[in-house]
N, CA, C and O atoms as a GROMACS GRO file, in nm:
protein
  360
    1MET      N    1   0.104  -0.109  -0.008
    1MET     CA    2   0.028  -0.007  -0.001
    1MET      C    3   0.051   0.161  -0.002
    1MET      O    4   0.134   0.220   0.067
    2LEU      N    5   0.011   0.188  -0.042
    2LEU     CA    6   0.143   0.335  -0.132
    2LEU      C    7   0.047   0.428  -0.088
    2LEU      O    8  -0.073   0.422  -0.118
    3LYS      N    9   0.120   0.551   0.012
    3LYS     CA   10   0.057   0.701   0.040
    3LYS      C   11   0.088   0.783   0.011
    3LYS      O   12   0.210   0.804   0.020
    4VAL      N   13  -0.020   0.909  -0.058
    4VAL     CA   14   0.110   1.078  -0.096
    4VAL      C   15  -0.049   1.148  -0.087
    4VAL      O   16  -0.162   1.113  -0.121
    5LYS      N   17   0.023   1.289  -0.011
    5LYS     CA   18  -0.090   1.373   0.031
    5LYS      C   19  -0.087   1.419  -0.130
    5LYS      O   20   0.013   1.397  -0.198
    6LEU      N   21  -0.206   1.485  -0.184
    6LEU     CA   22  -0.236   1.599  -0.283
    6LEU      C   23  -0.275   1.716  -0.272
    6LEU      O   24  -0.305   1.746  -0.157
    7LYS      N   25  -0.289   1.810  -0.361
    7LYS     CA   26  -0.367   1.942  -0.306
    7LYS      C   27  -0.400   1.972  -0.442
    7LYS      O   28  -0.322   1.982  -0.537
    8VAL      N   29  -0.549   1.988  -0.442
    8VAL     CA   30  -0.645   2.029  -0.534
    8VAL      C   31  -0.579   2.168  -0.569
    8VAL      O   32  -0.552   2.232  -0.467
    9ILE      N   33  -0.546   2.231  -0.688
    9ILE     CA   34  -0.450   2.298  -0.782
    9ILE      C   35  -0.521   2.373  -0.868
    9ILE      O   36  -0.489   2.491  -0.880
   10ASN      N   37  -0.647   2.312  -0.956
   10ASN     CA   38  -0.650   2.372  -1.012
   10ASN      C   39  -0.775   2.473  -1.026
   10ASN      O   40  -0.876   2.408  -1.001
   11GLN      N   41  -0.804   2.594  -1.054
   11GLN     CA   42  -0.924   2.678  -1.016
   11GLN      C   43  -1.027   2.695  -0.989
   11GLN      O   44  -1.082   2.790  -0.933
   12LEU      N   45  -1.080   2.564  -1.044
   12LEU     CA   46  -1.243   2.490  -1.050
   12LEU      C   47  -1.248   2.366  -1.001
   12LEU      O   48  -1.339   2.284  -1.014
   13GLY      N   49  -1.118   2.350  -0.929
   13GLY     CA   50  -1.120   2.219  -0.818
   13GLY      C   51  -1.115   2.097  -0.881
   13GLY      O   52  -1.037   2.068  -0.971
   14LEU      N   53  -1.244   1.988  -0.807
   14LEU     CA   54  -1.221   1.872  -0.850
   14LEU      C   55  -1.357   1.822  -0.915
   14LEU      O   56  -1.431   1.727  -0.886
   15HIS      N   57  -1.365   1.951  -1.046
   15HIS     CA   58  -1.526   1.979  -1.098
   15HIS      C   59  -1.640   1.825  -1.172
   15HIS      O   60  -1.638   1.716  -1.115
   16ALA      N   61  -1.687   1.838  -1.239
   16ALA     CA   62  -1.733   1.659  -1.317
   16ALA      C   63  -1.595   1.632  -1.401
   16ALA      O   64  -1.535   1.528  -1.376
   17ARG      N   65  -1.520   1.761  -1.545
   17ARG     CA   66  -1.497   1.695  -1.605
   17ARG      C   67  -1.347   1.688  -1.569
   17ARG      O   68  -1.262   1.661  -1.654
   18ALA      N   69  -1.320   1.712  -1.451
   18ALA     CA   70  -1.150   1.686  -1.385
   18ALA      C   71  -1.244   1.550  -1.312
   18ALA      O   72  -1.178   1.453  -1.348
   19ALA      N   73  -1.281   1.534  -1.286
   19ALA     CA   74  -1.346   1.405  -1.120
   19ALA      C   75  -1.361   1.319  -1.297
   19ALA      O   76  -1.281   1.227  -1.306
   20ALA      N   77  -1.436   1.336  -1.406
   20ALA     CA   78  -1.451   1.226  -1.496
   20ALA      C   79  -1.310   1.142  -1.569
   20ALA      O   80  -1.294   1.026  -1.605
   21GLN      N   81  -1.193   1.298  -1.571
   21GLN     CA   82  -1.041   1.205  -1.575
   21GLN      C   83  -0.985   1.184  -1.465
   21GLN      O   84  -0.924   1.079  -1.442
   22LEU      N   85  -0.988   1.218  -1.435
   22LEU     CA   86  -0.942   1.114  -1.309
   22LEU      C   87  -1.029   0.964  -1.251
   22LEU      O   88  -0.976   0.895  -1.164
   23VAL      N   89  -1.084   0.948  -1.276
   23VAL     CA   90  -1.196   0.804  -1.243
   23VAL      C   91  -1.148   0.749  -1.406
   23VAL      O   92  -1.202   0.639  -1.417
   24ARG      N   93  -1.110   0.764  -1.469
   24ARG     CA   94  -1.113   0.704  -1.660
   24ARG      C   95  -0.913   0.646  -1.565
   24ARG      O   96  -0.854   0.539  -1.551
   25LEU      N   97  -0.888   0.776  -1.532
   25LEU     CA   98  -0.742   0.719  -1.539
   25LEU      C   99  -0.720   0.586  -1.389
   25LEU      O  100  -0.645   0.488  -1.397
   26ALA      N  101  -0.775   0.607  -1.312
   26ALA     CA  102  -0.764   0.543  -1.181
   26ALA      C  103  -0.834   0.365  -1.211
   26ALA      O  104  -0.809   0.266  -1.141
   27GLY      N  105  -0.938   0.369  -1.350
   27GLY     CA  106  -0.986   0.248  -1.386
   27GLY      C  107  -0.900   0.212  -1.469
   27GLY      O  108  -0.929   0.099  -1.508
   28SER      N  109  -0.798   0.255  -1.520
   28SER     CA  110  -0.714   0.148  -1.596
   28SER      C  111  -0.555   0.098  -1.558
   28SER      O  112  -0.455   0.066  -1.621
   29PHE      N  113  -0.608   0.115  -1.376
   29PHE     CA  114  -0.520   0.025  -1.312
   29PHE      C  115  -0.603  -0.084  -1.268
   29PHE      O  116  -0.725  -0.076  -1.280
   30GLN      N  117  -0.520  -0.229  -1.196
   30GLN     CA  118  -0.610  -0.232  -1.107
   30GLN      C  119  -0.626  -0.215  -0.956
   30GLN      O  120  -0.721  -0.243  -0.882
   31SER      N  121  -0.497  -0.156  -0.929
   31SER     CA  122  -0.513  -0.098  -0.802
   31SER      C  123  -0.657  -0.101  -0.745
   31SER      O  124  -0.754  -0.110  -0.820
   32ASN      N  125  -0.670  -0.093  -0.585
   32ASN     CA  126  -0.731   0.038  -0.538
   32ASN      C  127  -0.689   0.136  -0.516
   32ASN      O  128  -0.586   0.168  -0.459
   33VAL      N  129  -0.775   0.198  -0.567
   33VAL     CA  130  -0.750   0.362  -0.539
   33VAL      C  131  -0.862   0.437  -0.440
   33VAL      O  132  -0.985   0.431  -0.451
   34GLU      N  133  -0.818   0.478  -0.385
   34GLU     CA  134  -0.882   0.594  -0.242
   34GLU      C  135  -0.842   0.710  -0.229
   34GLU      O  136  -0.725   0.729  -0.196
   35LEU      N  137  -0.963   0.855  -0.260
   35LEU     CA  138  -0.862   0.973  -0.170
   35LEU      C  139  -1.003   0.964  -0.052
   35LEU      O  140  -1.112   0.912  -0.032
   36LYS      N  141  -0.876   1.078   0.011
   36LYS     CA  142  -0.979   1.090   0.174
   36LYS      C  143  -0.931   1.238   0.226
   36LYS      O  144  -0.817   1.270   0.261
   37ARG      N  145  -1.061   1.328   0.220
   37ARG     CA  146  -1.047   1.474   0.226
   37ARG      C  147  -0.927   1.447   0.376
   37ARG      O  148  -0.918   1.340   0.436
   38ILE      N  149  -0.855   1.560   0.403
   38ILE     CA  150  -0.795   1.563   0.520
   38ILE      C  151  -0.890   1.647   0.635
   38ILE      O  152  -0.890   1.629   0.757
   39ASP      N  153  -0.958   1.730   0.566
   39ASP     CA  154  -1.009   1.827   0.704
   39ASP      C  155  -1.167   1.710   0.711
   39ASP      O  156  -1.200   1.706   0.830
   40ASN      N  157  -1.211   1.669   0.672
   40ASN     CA  158  -1.358   1.612   0.692
   40ASN      C  159  -1.348   1.475   0.723
   40ASN      O  160  -1.426   1.412   0.795
   41ALA      N  161  -1.234   1.426   0.659
   41ALA     CA  162  -1.251   1.204   0.659
   41ALA      C  163  -1.305   1.180   0.499
   41ALA      O  164  -1.259   1.085   0.434
   42VAL      N  165  -1.407   1.273   0.440
   42VAL     CA  166  -1.462   1.183   0.342
   42VAL      C  167  -1.369   1.075   0.291
   42VAL      O  168  -1.248   1.070   0.312
   43ILE      N  169  -1.433   1.000   0.229
   43ILE     CA  170  -1.350   0.914   0.166
   43ILE      C  171  -1.416   0.842   0.034
   43ILE      O  172  -1.520   0.776   0.034
   44ALA      N  173  -1.326   0.872  -0.084
   44ALA     CA  174  -1.341   0.830  -0.222
   44ALA      C  175  -1.336   0.714  -0.273
   44ALA      O  176  -1.274   0.648  -0.189
   45ASP      N  177  -1.366   0.636  -0.373
   45ASP     CA  178  -1.328   0.480  -0.428
   45ASP      C  179  -1.281   0.628  -0.551
   45ASP      O  180  -1.337   0.738  -0.549
   46VAL      N  181  -1.220   0.605  -0.604
   46VAL     CA  182  -1.202   0.703  -0.710
   46VAL      C  183  -1.173   0.642  -0.829
   46VAL      O  184  -1.104   0.703  -0.911
   47LYS      N  185  -1.233   0.484  -0.863
   47LYS     CA  186  -1.307   0.487  -0.957
   47LYS      C  187  -1.475   0.432  -0.946
   47LYS      O  188  -1.528   0.322  -0.964
   48SER      N  189  -1.516   0.538  -0.916
   48SER     CA  190  -1.652   0.567  -0.898
   48SER      C  191  -1.696   0.725  -0.860
   48SER      O  192  -1.706   0.784  -0.753
   49ILE      N  193  -1.725   0.774  -1.030
   49ILE     CA  194  -1.773   0.954  -1.038
   49ILE      C  195  -1.818   0.993  -0.892
   49ILE      O  196  -1.751   1.059  -0.813
   50LEU      N  197  -1.954   0.935  -0.867
   50LEU     CA  198  -2.004   0.949  -0.785
   50LEU      C  199  -1.955   0.982  -0.636
   50LEU      O  200  -1.998   1.073  -0.564
   51SER      N  201  -1.842   0.876  -0.600
   51SER     CA  202  -1.783   0.890  -0.489
   51SER      C  203  -1.697   1.000  -0.494
   51SER      O  204  -1.718   1.094  -0.417
   52VAL      N  205  -1.615   1.002  -0.562
   52VAL     CA  206  -1.538   1.164  -0.628
   52VAL      C  207  -1.595   1.299  -0.604
   52VAL      O  208  -1.576   1.376  -0.510
   53LEU      N  209  -1.660   1.310  -0.700
   53LEU     CA  210  -1.817   1.426  -0.657
   53LEU      C  211  -1.818   1.384  -0.547
   53LEU      O  212  -1.854   1.275  -0.592
   54THR      N  213  -1.812   1.362  -0.420
   54THR     CA  214  -1.881   1.375  -0.306
   54THR      C  215  -1.743   1.447  -0.278
   54THR      O  216  -1.764   1.538  -0.198
   55LEU      N  217  -1.693   1.444  -0.292
   55LEU     CA  218  -1.542   1.468  -0.210
   55LEU      C  219  -1.582   1.594  -0.194
   55LEU      O  220  -1.568   1.652  -0.085
   56ALA      N  221  -1.648   1.666  -0.325
   56ALA     CA  222  -1.670   1.843  -0.317
   56ALA      C  223  -1.543   1.904  -0.276
   56ALA      O  224  -1.527   1.961  -0.168
   57ALA      N  225  -1.453   1.888  -0.365
   57ALA     CA  226  -1.244   1.882  -0.362
   57ALA      C  227  -1.259   2.084  -0.489
   57ALA      O  228  -1.266   2.105  -0.610
   58ALA      N  229  -1.256   2.191  -0.346
   58ALA     CA  230  -1.256   2.260  -0.438
   58ALA      C  231  -1.123   2.301  -0.418
   58ALA      O  232  -1.035   2.236  -0.362
   59LYS      N  233  -1.109   2.447  -0.482
   59LYS     CA  234  -0.894   2.426  -0.512
   59LYS      C  235  -0.827   2.460  -0.374
   59LYS      O  236  -0.891   2.538  -0.303
   60GLY      N  237  -0.709   2.414  -0.328
   60GLY     CA  238  -0.619   2.442  -0.194
   60GLY      C  239  -0.742   2.347  -0.128
   60GLY      O  240  -0.800   2.404  -0.035
   61THR      N  241  -0.803   2.184  -0.165
   61THR     CA  242  -0.858   2.119  -0.100
   61THR      C  243  -0.736   2.001  -0.099
   61THR      O  244  -0.704   1.946  -0.205
   62GLU      N  245  -0.670   1.967   0.032
   62GLU     CA  246  -0.587   1.851   0.079
   62GLU      C  247  -0.661   1.706   0.041
   62GLU      O  248  -0.777   1.666   0.057
   63LEU      N  249  -0.579   1.665   0.002
   63LEU     CA  250  -0.614   1.481  -0.016
   63LEU      C  251  -0.522   1.374   0.035
   63LEU      O  252  -0.413   1.363  -0.021
   64ASN      N  253  -0.553   1.289   0.140
   64ASN     CA  254  -0.473   1.177   0.090
   64ASN      C  255  -0.496   1.098   0.027
   64ASN      O  256  -0.613   1.058   0.030
   65LEU      N  257  -0.391   1.028  -0.072
   65LEU     CA  258  -0.409   0.921  -0.180
   65LEU      C  259  -0.383   0.791  -0.176
   65LEU      O  260  -0.265   0.768  -0.206
   66GLN      N  261  -0.449   0.695  -0.150
   66GLN     CA  262  -0.387   0.585  -0.081
   66GLN      C  263  -0.456   0.524  -0.209
   66GLN      O  264  -0.562   0.558  -0.261
   67VAL      N  265  -0.324   0.375  -0.262
   67VAL     CA  266  -0.294   0.321  -0.383
   67VAL      C  267  -0.271   0.167  -0.341
   67VAL      O  268  -0.155   0.165  -0.303
   68GLU      N  269  -0.318   0.053  -0.331
   68GLU     CA  270  -0.306  -0.099  -0.340
   68GLU      C  271  -0.367  -0.165  -0.422
   68GLU      O  272  -0.487  -0.173  -0.450
   69GLY      N  273  -0.222  -0.242  -0.487
   69GLY     CA  274  -0.241  -0.362  -0.563
   69GLY      C  275  -0.143  -0.373  -0.687
   69GLY      O  276  -0.076  -0.271  -0.706
   70ALA      N  277  -0.122  -0.476  -0.774
   70ALA     CA  278  -0.027  -0.481  -0.862
   70ALA      C  279   0.030  -0.408  -0.912
   70ALA      O  280   0.149  -0.433  -0.931
   71ASP      N  281  -0.021  -0.287  -0.957
   71ASP     CA  282   0.047  -0.187  -1.002
   71ASP      C  283   0.015  -0.080  -0.960
   71ASP      O  284  -0.026   0.003  -1.041
   72GLU      N  285   0.020  -0.055  -0.855
   72GLU     CA  286   0.010   0.050  -0.733
   72GLU      C  287   0.144   0.159  -0.742
   72GLU      O  288   0.115   0.277  -0.730
   73ARG      N  289   0.264   0.130  -0.760
   73ARG     CA  290   0.369   0.224  -0.764
   73ARG      C  291   0.301   0.343  -0.921
   73ARG      O  292   0.286   0.466  -0.916
   74ARG      N  293   0.280   0.271  -1.016
   74ARG     CA  294   0.225   0.285  -1.150
   74ARG      C  295   0.126   0.411  -1.134
   74ARG      O  296   0.133   0.534  -1.137
   75ALA      N  297   0.035   0.319  -1.117
   75ALA     CA  298  -0.125   0.443  -1.007
   75ALA      C  299  -0.121   0.518  -0.934
   75ALA      O  300  -0.225   0.582  -0.920
   76LEU      N  301   0.010   0.561  -0.833
   76LEU     CA  302   0.002   0.630  -0.810
   76LEU      C  303   0.056   0.730  -0.835
   76LEU      O  304   0.008   0.837  -0.798
   77GLN      N  305   0.170   0.723  -0.902
   77GLN     CA  306   0.248   0.833  -0.987
   77GLN      C  307   0.204   0.909  -1.128
   77GLN      O  308   0.256   1.009  -1.178
   78ALA      N  309   0.084   0.823  -1.177
   78ALA     CA  310  -0.016   0.875  -1.280
   78ALA      C  311  -0.076   0.971  -1.222
   78ALA      O  312  -0.061   1.085  -1.268
   79ILE      N  313  -0.191   0.941  -1.064
   79ILE     CA  314  -0.268   1.036  -1.020
   79ILE      C  315  -0.221   1.171  -0.972
   79ILE      O  316  -0.270   1.284  -0.970
   80GLU      N  317  -0.094   1.110  -0.930
   80GLU     CA  318  -0.003   1.246  -0.865
   80GLU      C  319   0.002   1.319  -0.971
   80GLU      O  320  -0.084   1.408  -0.974
   81ASP      N  321   0.087   1.312  -1.076
   81ASP     CA  322   0.091   1.364  -1.203
   81ASP      C  323  -0.071   1.446  -1.241
   81ASP      O  324  -0.071   1.569  -1.252
   82ILE      N  325  -0.174   1.384  -1.255
   82ILE     CA  326  -0.252   1.440  -1.296
   82ILE      C  327  -0.286   1.546  -1.232
   82ILE      O  328  -0.298   1.650  -1.296
   83PHE      N  329  -0.314   1.546  -1.058
   83PHE     CA  330  -0.288   1.670  -1.000
   83PHE      C  331  -0.232   1.792  -1.006
   83PHE      O  332  -0.272   1.908  -0.992
   84LEU      N  333  -0.072   1.709  -1.044
   84LEU     CA  334   0.034   1.844  -1.019
   84LEU      C  335   0.007   1.897  -1.183
   84LEU      O  336   0.070   2.002  -1.195
   85ASP      N  337  -0.039   1.874  -1.268
   85ASP     CA  338  -0.073   1.942  -1.406
   85ASP      C  339  -0.247   1.996  -1.419
   85ASP      O  340  -0.312   2.032  -1.517
   86GLY      N  341  -0.281   1.983  -1.284
   86GLY     CA  342  -0.438   2.045  -1.232
   86GLY      C  343  -0.512   2.027  -1.339
   86GLY      O  344  -0.570   2.110  -1.409
   87PHE      N  345  -0.504   1.872  -1.351
   87PHE     CA  346  -0.603   1.812  -1.465
   87PHE      C  347  -0.566   1.884  -1.606
   87PHE      O  348  -0.638   1.851  -1.701
   88GLY      N  349  -0.477   1.966  -1.627
   88GLY     CA  350  -0.456   2.027  -1.766
   88GLY      C  351  -0.537   2.150  -1.799
   88GLY      O  352  -0.547   2.176  -1.919
   89GLU      N  353  -0.591   2.222  -1.723
   89GLU     CA  354  -0.643   2.327  -1.667
   89GLU      C  355  -0.538   2.482  -1.650
   89GLU      O  356  -0.587   2.591  -1.678
   90LEU      N  357  -0.460   2.475  -1.624
   90LEU     CA  358  -0.372   2.522  -1.576
   90LEU      C  359  -0.290   2.598  -1.683
   90LEU      O  360  -0.188   2.658  -1.651
   0.00000   0.00000   0.00000
């Protein structure tokens, strides 16, 4: 199991398009992927669009990413990269 702290940096936060992009990416890996809000402990299954949207993660929201499975290193890196890239909105 791998964990990393992420911050939402894009202006619109984790809105529907960004969430869909994240879910598609997470779905391309075998590993289980979860995001947890640091401020209120809401947990989301990153392979579910509805679950990700319940995070209501605006710009500046800090999240803990947890990845567990056969391809966890690649999954963690890819998801971390998409957050650092601001979901292509920067």
